[in-house]
C-alpha positions in Angstrom: 39.7 136.9 135.7 39.2 133.9 133.4 36.4 131.4 134.3 37.3 127.9 135.2 37.1 125.5 132.2 35.4 122.2 132.6 36.6 119.1 130.8 33.8 117.8 128.5 33.8 114.0 127.9 31.4 111.5 126.3 30.1 108.4 128.1 30.0 105.3 126.0 26.2 105.6 125.8 26.5 109.0 124.2 29.2 107.8 121.8 26.9 105.0 120.8 24.1 107.5 120.2 26.2 109.5 117.9 27.3 106.4 115.9 23.6 105.4 115.7 22.7 108.8 114.3 25.4 108.5 111.6 24.4 104.9 110.8 20.7 105.8 110.5 21.3 108.7 108.1 23.7 106.6 106.1 21.0 103.9 105.8 18.7 106.7 104.4 21.3 107.5 101.7 22.1 110.9 103.3 25.3 110.3 105.3 26.2 114.0 105.1 23.1 114.8 107.2 24.3 112.5 110.0 27.8 113.9 109.8 26.5 117.5 110.0 24.3 116.6 112.9 27.1 115.0 114.9 29.3 118.1 114.2 26.4 120.3 115.4 26.1 118.2 118.6 29.9 118.5 119.2 29.7 122.3 118.7 26.7 122.6 121.0 28.3 120.7 123.9 31.4 122.9 123.5 29.7 125.6 125.5 29.6 123.4 128.5 33.4 123.8 129.0 32.7 127.4 130.1 29.0 127.3 131.0 28.3 123.9 132.6 25.0 125.0 134.1 23.7 126.4 130.8 21.4 123.4 130.3 18.1 123.1 132.2 17.6 120.5 134.9 16.2 117.2 133.5 12.6 117.3 134.7 12.3 113.5 135.1 15.1 113.5 137.7 14.9 117.0 139.2 18.5 117.1 140.4 21.1 119.8 140.0 23.8 117.7 138.5 21.8 116.1 135.6 21.0 118.6 132.9 20.0 118.8 129.3 20.6 121.0 126.2 17.8 121.3 123.6 18.8 120.7 120.1 15.5 119.8 118.5 14.6 117.2 117.6 17.5 115.9 119.9 18.0 116.2 123.6 21.6 116.2 124.9 21.6 114.9 128.5 24.7 115.5 130.6 26.1 115.1 134.1 27.8 118.1 135.7 30.5 117.2 138.3 33.1 119.3 140.1 35.3 119.9 137.1 33.9 117.5 134.4 30.9 117.5 132.2 29.9 114.0 130.9 27.6 113.8 128.0 25.4 110.8 128.9 22.8 110.6 126.0 22.0 112.2 122.7 18.5 111.1 121.9 15.3 112.0 120.0 13.0 113.9 122.3 9.3 113.3 122.2 8.6 115.8 124.9 10.9 118.7 124.0 9.4 122.0 124.9 
């Protein structure tokens, strides 16, 4: 039996975060690093279509539906709903463990 697939989407805030990453690396004269990093984020969140609970619960909120994936030095925060996973933020993490 095949597992249910979740739809993975990006909130505007997460899209803006990805654009900011590309813009920053471009300003540092290494645009290819930003492009590779965004591609890595897209690949990483792909797992959520089949494994929406694979991220850990965000400690600051302690709720089942708000989770995060570690991708040091970045933190990918997402909301897990009935059949949709929404990437909310992709940000630098000062407290990643």
